[in-house]
C-alpha positions in Angstrom: -51.6 -6.2 -0.7 -50.2 -4.2 2.1 -52.2 -3.8 5.1 -52.5 -0.3 4.6 -54.0 -0.4 1.8 -56.0 -3.1 2.3 -57.0 -0.8 4.7 -58.2 1.6 2.7 -59.8 -0.7 -0.1 -62.3 -2.1 3.3 -63.0 1.4 4.1 -64.0 2.6 1.2 -67.7 3.9 0.9 -70.8 2.8 -1.4 -74.4 3.7 -1.0 -74.5 -0.1 -0.7 -72.6 -0.1 2.6 -73.8 3.2 4.1 -77.1 2.1 5.9 -74.9 -1.4 7.3 -72.9 0.7 9.9 -74.3 0.3 13.5 -76.0 3.7 15.2 -74.5 5.4 17.8 -73.9 4.3 21.3 -74.8 7.6 22.8 -73.8 6.1 26.5 -70.5 6.0 24.7 -69.5 9.0 23.3 -66.2 10.0 24.7 -64.8 13.2 26.4 -63.2 15.2 23.2 -60.1 16.0 25.3 -58.4 14.1 28.6 -58.6 15.5 32.2 -55.5 15.0 34.1 -55.6 16.1 38.0 -52.7 18.1 39.4 -51.8 20.6 41.9 -49.1 21.8 39.9 -50.4 22.2 36.8 -49.0 25.2 34.5 -51.8 27.8 34.1 -51.3 29.5 30.5 -54.2 32.0 30.1 -52.9 34.9 31.9 -49.2 34.7 29.4 -51.5 34.8 26.1 -50.2 37.5 23.8 -54.0 38.0 22.8 -55.7 40.9 23.3 -59.0 42.4 22.0 -59.2 46.1 20.3 -61.1 48.0 22.9 -63.4 49.4 20.1 -64.2 45.8 17.7 -63.5 43.4 20.2 -61.6 41.5 17.6 -58.8 39.4 18.0 -54.9 41.2 18.3 -51.5 40.0 18.8 -49.8 41.8 21.8 -45.7 42.8 21.8 -44.0 40.0 19.9 -40.8 41.6 19.0 -38.9 39.4 21.7 -39.0 36.1 19.7 -37.7 34.1 22.8 -39.4 30.6 23.4 -41.1 31.7 27.0 -44.0 30.9 28.5 -46.0 33.6 26.8 -44.9 32.1 23.2 -45.9 28.7 23.8 -49.7 29.4 25.4 -50.4 31.5 22.3 -48.7 28.7 20.1 -51.1 26.0 21.9 -53.7 28.5 21.8 -53.6 28.6 17.8 -52.8 25.0 17.3 -55.7 23.3 18.8 -56.9 25.5 21.7 -60.8 26.0 22.8 -61.8 29.5 21.1 -65.3 29.3 21.8 -68.2 28.0 24.3 -71.4 27.1 23.9 -73.9 26.2 26.3 -76.2 23.3 25.7 -79.3 22.0 26.9 -78.5 20.1 30.8 -75.6 22.1 31.2 -73.4 20.6 29.2 -71.0 22.8 27.1 -69.0 22.2 23.8 -66.0 23.8 23.2 -65.3 24.6 19.8 -61.5 24.8 18.6 -59.1 26.3 16.6 -58.6 23.8 14.0 -61.4 21.3 12.5 -62.1 18.0 13.4 -65.1 15.5 11.5 -68.0 15.0 13.8 -66.1 17.5 15.9 -64.4 14.8 17.9 -61.0 15.9 18.2 -58.8 12.3 18.4 -55.5 14.6 18.5 -54.3 15.2 21.9 -51.1 17.0 22.3 -47.7 16.6 24.8 -45.1 18.7 25.0 -41.3 18.0 26.6 -39.9 21.5 27.7 -36.3 21.8 28.8 -34.8 25.3 30.2 -37.7 27.7 29.8 -38.3 30.2 32.3 -40.6 29.7 35.1 -41.7 25.9 33.8 -39.6 22.9 35.2 -38.0 20.9 32.7 -40.2 17.5 32.1 -43.3 15.9 29.8 -46.6 17.8 29.8 -50.4 17.2 28.6 -51.9 20.1 27.5 -55.0 20.8 28.8 -57.2 22.1 26.1 -60.3 23.2 28.5 -58.7 24.7 31.0 -55.1 26.0 28.8 -53.0 25.0 31.4 -49.9 22.1 31.0 -50.7 19.3 33.2 -47.1 17.8 34.2 -46.7 13.9 33.8 -43.4 13.1 34.0 -40.5 15.6 35.4 -36.5 15.9 34.1 -34.9 16.4 30.7 -35.8 13.9 28.4 -33.6 15.2 25.0 -31.3 12.1 25.3 -34.5 10.0 25.1 -36.2 12.1 22.2 -33.1 12.2 20.2 -32.4 8.5 20.4 -36.3 7.9 19.4 -36.2 10.3 16.9 -33.0 9.4 15.2 -30.8 12.1 15.9 -33.0 14.6 13.8 -31.1 17.5 13.8 -34.2 19.7 15.2 -34.4 17.9 18.8 -31.2 19.1 19.9 -31.7 22.9 19.0 -35.0 23.1 20.4 -36.6 23.5 24.0 -39.6 22.5 22.6 -40.9 19.6 21.6 -44.5 19.1 20.6 -46.1 15.2 20.5 -49.3 14.5 18.7 -50.8 11.8 19.8 -54.3 9.7 18.5 -56.7 8.4 20.9 -58.4 6.3 18.7 -61.9 5.5 20.2 -63.3 9.0 19.9 -63.1 9.1 16.2 -63.8 5.6 15.7 -67.2 5.6 18.5 -68.7 7.6 15.2 -67.0 6.7 12.5 -65.7 3.2 13.3 -63.4 1.3 10.9 -63.0 4.7 9.0 -62.0 6.6 11.5 -58.2 6.1 11.0 -58.2 8.0 8.1 -60.1 11.0 9.7 -57.9 10.8 12.6 -54.9 11.3 10.3 -56.7 14.3 8.2 -57.9 16.0 11.7 -54.3 15.6 13.0 -52.5 16.9 9.8 -55.2 19.9 10.6 -53.5 20.3 14.1 -50.1 20.3 12.6 -50.9 22.9 9.6 -52.2 25.3 12.3 -49.0 25.0 14.0 -46.1 25.4 11.5 -48.2 27.7 10.1 -48.5 30.2 13.0 -45.2 29.6 14.6 -43.3 32.1 12.5 -45.6 34.6 13.6 -44.2 34.0 17.3 -40.4 34.0 15.5 -40.1 30.3 15.6 -40.3 27.3 13.2 -42.7 23.9 13.9 -40.9 21.5 12.3 -42.8 18.1 11.4 -40.6 15.1 12.4 -41.8 12.0 11.2 -39.6 9.3 11.6 -38.8 8.2 15.1 -39.3 4.8 16.6 -43.0 4.4 17.5 -42.7 1.7 20.4 -39.9 3.7 22.1 -41.9 6.9 22.2 -45.1 5.6 23.6 -43.5 3.5 26.2 -41.8 6.8 26.9 -45.4 8.5 26.9 -46.6 5.1 29.1 -49.5 5.1 26.6 -51.6 1.9 26.1 -51.2 1.5 22.1 -54.5 0.0 21.8 -56.0 3.3 23.2 -53.8 5.6 22.2 -50.5 5.9 19.9 -47.9 8.4 18.8 -48.7 10.1 15.3 -46.0 12.9 15.2 -43.0 14.7 16.5 -42.2 18.0 16.1 -39.8 20.3 16.9 -40.2 24.1 17.7 -37.1 26.0 17.1 -35.6 29.4 16.1 -37.1 31.4 12.9 -33.3 32.0 11.2 -32.3 27.6 11.9 -31.2 26.4 8.2 -33.9 23.5 6.9 -34.0 20.5 9.3 -35.3 17.8 7.3 -33.6 14.3 8.2 -33.9 11.2 6.5 -37.2 9.3 5.5 -37.0 5.5 6.3 -39.6 2.7 4.6 -40.9 0.6 7.3 -40.8 -2.8 6.9 -41.8 -4.9 10.3 -45.9 -5.4 9.0 -47.0 -8.7 9.8 -47.7 -11.4 7.2 -51.3 -11.7 9.3 -53.0 -8.5 10.5 -56.7 -7.3 11.3 -57.1 -4.7 9.2 -60.2 -3.6 10.5 -58.4 -2.5 13.9 -57.2 0.8 13.7 -54.2 0.5 16.2 -53.0 -2.8 14.5 -53.3 -0.7 11.0 -51.7 2.2 12.5 -49.1 -0.6 13.8 -48.0 -1.7 10.3 -46.1 1.9 9.8 -43.9 1.5 12.7 -40.2 2.1 12.4 -37.9 0.1 15.0 -34.6 1.5 14.0 -32.9 -1.7 11.7 -34.9 -0.2 8.5 -33.0 1.1 5.8 -33.0 5.0 5.2 -34.4 5.6 1.7 -34.0 9.4 -0.3 -35.6 11.9 1.7 -38.7 13.0 0.1 -39.1 15.1 -2.8 -40.7 18.4 -2.2 -40.3 19.2 -6.4 -42.8 17.3 -8.4 -42.5 17.2 -11.9 -44.1 19.5 -13.7 -47.2 19.0 -15.5 -48.0 20.6 -18.9 -48.6 23.9 -18.0 -51.5 25.2 -17.9 -53.0 28.6 -17.0 -51.3 30.5 -14.5 -53.3 31.0 -11.1 -53.9 34.8 -10.9 -53.4 35.4 -7.3 -50.5 35.0 -5.3 -50.5 33.4 -1.6 -52.7 35.2 0.9 -49.4 37.9 2.7 -51.2 37.0 5.9 -50.1 39.3 8.6 -50.0 38.5 12.4 -53.4 40.0 13.5 -55.0 38.5 10.6 -53.9 35.0 11.0 -54.8 35.3 14.9 -58.3 36.4 13.7 -58.6 34.2 11.2 -57.6 31.1 13.4 -59.4 32.0 16.0 -62.7 33.0 14.3 -62.8 30.0 12.0 -66.3 27.9 11.9 -67.0 25.1 10.7 -70.6 25.2 8.0 -72.7 22.5 6.3 -74.2 24.9 4.3 -73.0 26.8 1.2 -75.3 29.1 -0.9 -74.6 28.0 -4.5 -73.6 30.8 -5.6 -70.4 32.0 -8.4 -67.1 32.1 -6.8 -64.6 34.6 -8.0 -61.3 32.3 -9.8 -59.0 34.9 -8.1 -60.9 33.7 -4.9 -60.2 30.6 -6.0 -56.6 30.9 -7.2 -56.0 32.2 -3.9 -56.9 29.6 -2.2 -54.9 26.6 -3.6 -51.6 29.1 -3.7 -51.9 29.7 -0.3 -52.8 25.6 0.6 -48.9 25.2 -1.3 -47.7 28.2 -0.4 -44.6 26.2 0.5 -43.9 24.9 -2.5 -44.6 27.8 -4.4 -42.6 30.9 -3.4 -41.2 29.3 -0.2 -43.3 30.9 2.4 -43.0 28.2 4.7 -39.7 26.1 5.2 -39.8 22.5 2.8 -39.9 20.5 6.0 -43.3 22.1 6.8 -44.7 18.7 4.9 -43.5 15.1 4.7 -43.8 14.2 1.5 -46.5 16.3 -0.7 -45.1 15.1 -4.0 -47.4 12.0 -3.5 -50.5 13.9 -3.8 -51.8 15.1 -6.9 -54.6 18.0 -6.5 -57.8 18.2 -8.8 -60.4 20.8 -8.5 -64.0 20.0 -10.2 -65.0 23.5 -10.9 -68.9 23.8 -10.9 -69.7 27.7 -10.4 -66.2 29.9 -10.8 -66.8 32.8 -12.6 -63.7 33.1 -15.1 -63.1 28.7 -14.9 -64.2 26.5 -17.5 -66.7 23.8 -15.7 -64.6 20.8 -15.5 -61.8 19.2 -14.1 -58.6 20.6 -13.7 -55.4 19.4 -12.3 -53.2 21.7 -9.6 -49.6 22.0 -10.1 -47.2 22.9 -7.2 -44.4 23.3 -9.3 -45.7 25.8 -11.7 -48.7 27.4 -10.1 -50.9 26.6 -12.7 -54.3 24.3 -13.3 -54.8 22.6 -16.7 -58.5 21.7 -18.0 -58.4 17.9 -18.4 -62.1 17.1 -18.8 -64.6 19.9 -19.8 -67.8 19.8 -18.4 -70.6 20.2 -15.8 -70.3 17.5 -13.0 -72.7 19.2 -10.3 -74.8 15.6 -10.2 -71.3 13.5 -9.9 -69.7 15.5 -7.1 -73.1 15.3 -5.2 -73.3 11.4 -5.4 -69.5 11.1 -4.1 -69.8 13.0 -1.5 -73.0 10.7 -0.6 -76.0 13.2 -0.9 -74.2 15.8 1.4 -75.5 19.2 0.8 -71.9 20.9 0.3 -70.9 18.4 -2.5 -74.0 20.1 -4.4 -73.8 23.6 -3.6 -70.0 24.1 -3.5 -68.9 26.3 -6.2 -65.8 23.7 -6.4 -64.5 20.8 -5.1 -60.4 20.0 -4.2 -59.6 16.2 -4.1 -56.3 14.7 -3.3 -55.5 11.5 -5.2 -52.3 9.6 -4.4 -50.6 6.6 -6.0 -50.5 3.8 -3.0 -47.9 2.1 -4.9 -45.6 4.8 -5.0 -46.1 5.5 -1.6 -45.2 2.2 -0.5 -42.6 1.7 -2.5 -40.9 4.9 -0.9 -42.5 4.5 2.6 -44.3 1.0 3.0 -46.5 1.5 5.4 -45.9 4.2 7.2 -46.3 6.5 4.2 -50.1 6.1 4.8 -50.1 8.3 7.7 -47.9 10.6 5.6 -51.0 11.1 3.0 -53.1 11.7 5.2 -51.2 14.5 7.7 -49.9 16.3 4.4 -53.0 16.3 3.0 -54.9 17.5 6.7 -52.2 20.1 6.7 -52.6 21.6 2.8 -56.3 21.3 3.6 -55.7 23.3 6.4 -54.2 26.2 5.5 -56.9 26.0 2.3 -59.4 26.1 4.8 -58.4 29.4 6.5 -57.5 31.3 3.7 -61.5 30.3 2.3 -62.4 32.2 5.8 
């Protein structure tokens, strides 16, 4: 059994093991963001291309017609990727920061760094995105493109970009609460963040191209990470919208040690490291084998306008309460279509996702007007859903959601599954990351559509 598969099996929840986890140590609760002290930080608030309607107060985008990557575009992209969208004053003077992307337990394990070159009014170098103050803290000065090109195996998008984004994970932010299972949540949470970046960058005339293949140890060394505390999850290049597809080869990780502590999240993560001597495998297919045709979706993806998408991201909130009322099938279909828009209509380039063909999507219809209750399989290749098991499964959903009201009151429950054998055959242990990151991206698009 591979390390990531052993990890996945060992971190499954059940009614029997739920009560065995240690209680939370509130004295050790981590901050959900980093703070770097610097007198040379790059302030971004005044550069935002976001205003307010003078009557309604609703957010709206200012003129974005130039399409050039500058301070204003960078500021606006970072805000909509995972910036602070609201502040709640709590007891004892504490503040809770709502963010553009959802996070399990509001723990926000994902950190964002940028490498910049040739941008007006910003020196070349590596920066941390200081989410609390919406600014950049300088870490290292200089042009790091030769380093990044080598680290990313000369991915074509690196040389075309003037902005590279690094998404990292601070493990303890999530493991403080979720213990060993936190790695699953970290991957999904980071997928939510990346999903915002890939869907919003085109609004600004650019594309955010994820680069999943990179030399992990070299990138972490460049960023001066303590790998037991923080590690890189994904690189992404911000390129002009009219550049062609930027997908590169997908390597299969082969260096996982024979003996590995699957209860250590950093060790499980490093099992998927790439070193540079791996065989280049076939690129991930973005075309799934079509399933037997079912009912075609009744609605296409949401045709986002820039203002619509801006308002949806900035106003998005999470909830633990659902009404339990009926959901029209047309609305469910539009949520599904928006989640898989790149595979269905090419609205997002196929390089936004890593290996979506490894995910299988199921819809459990509980209270959907116009759709027979039961388990449906959704096929993005044919934009259709097919009933595979009729019946009422509300009690089962409530049970496998571990008694949470969300599972009981939902009109429909969407489930991703994957064959870990297929994942290992193509990518080795590294493929486990890709599943979580892709499921997070797709989930974030469906989340925004549902809003």
